[in-house]
C-alpha positions in Angstrom: 0.0 0.0 0.0 2.7 2.5 1.0 4.8 2.1 -2.1 1.8 2.4 -4.4 0.5 5.6 -2.8 3.9 7.2 -2.6 4.5 6.5 -6.3 1.0 7.9 -7.2 1.5 11.1 -5.2 5.1 11.4 -6.3 3.9 11.4 -10.0 1.7 14.4 -9.2 4.6 16.2 -7.7 6.9 15.3 -10.6 4.3 16.4 -13.2 4.0 19.8 -11.5 7.7 20.3 -10.6 8.3 23.3 -12.8 4.7 24.7 -12.6 4.2 26.6 -9.4 0.7 27.9 -9.8 0.0 29.0 -6.2 2.4 29.7 -3.3 1.2 30.7 0.1 3.6 31.6 3.0 3.1 29.3 6.0 4.3 30.4 9.4 7.0 32.9 10.2 10.0 30.7 9.3 9.8 31.1 5.5 7.8 27.9 4.8 5.5 27.8 1.8 2.5 25.7 0.6 2.0 25.1 -3.1 -1.0 23.9 -5.1 0.9 20.6 -5.7 1.0 20.1 -1.9 -2.8 20.3 -1.9 -3.0 18.0 -5.0 -0.7 15.3 -3.7 -1.6 15.1 0.0 -5.2 13.9 -0.6 -3.9 10.9 -2.6 -2.0 9.7 0.5 -4.8 10.7 2.8 -7.4 8.7 1.0 -5.3 5.5 0.7 -4.6 5.6 4.5 -8.2 6.2 5.4 -9.4 3.4 3.1 -6.7 0.9 4.4 -7.0 1.9 8.0 -10.4 3.5 8.7 -10.0 3.5 12.4 -6.8 5.5 12.4 -6.4 9.3 12.9 -4.1 11.2 10.6 -2.2 14.4 11.2 -0.9 15.9 8.0 1.1 19.0 7.2 -1.6 20.8 5.2 -4.9 19.2 6.4 -4.0 19.2 10.1 -5.6 16.6 12.4 -8.2 14.5 10.5 -8.6 17.1 7.7 -9.6 20.1 9.8 -7.0 22.6 8.7 -7.0 23.3 5.0 -6.0 26.9 4.2 -4.4 28.4 1.1 -4.2 27.0 -2.4 -7.4 25.0 -3.2 -8.5 24.6 0.4 -10.4 21.4 1.5 -10.5 10.7 16.3 -9.9 7.3 15.6 -7.3 4.6 16.6 -3.7 4.9 15.4 -2.0 8.1 14.0 -0.1 8.9 10.9 1.8 12.1 10.1 2.0 13.2 6.5 
């Protein structure tokens, strides 16, 4: 499961590598979020939730269980995953 989803999300990142369509500053330390972050993260998120429906996820852009989507294209269970 992990290799499949990483390859799928990685392809989205590779396809968009030279095409920054949206960049939003994140925090005060110079971090940024791009549209490709928002495009690739749901691919990983969906695979984990389908494979492990009782697990909670804390991801970089979506926050805890999908509650914190801000910026480009914005959108509690057992175990935990960090994306």
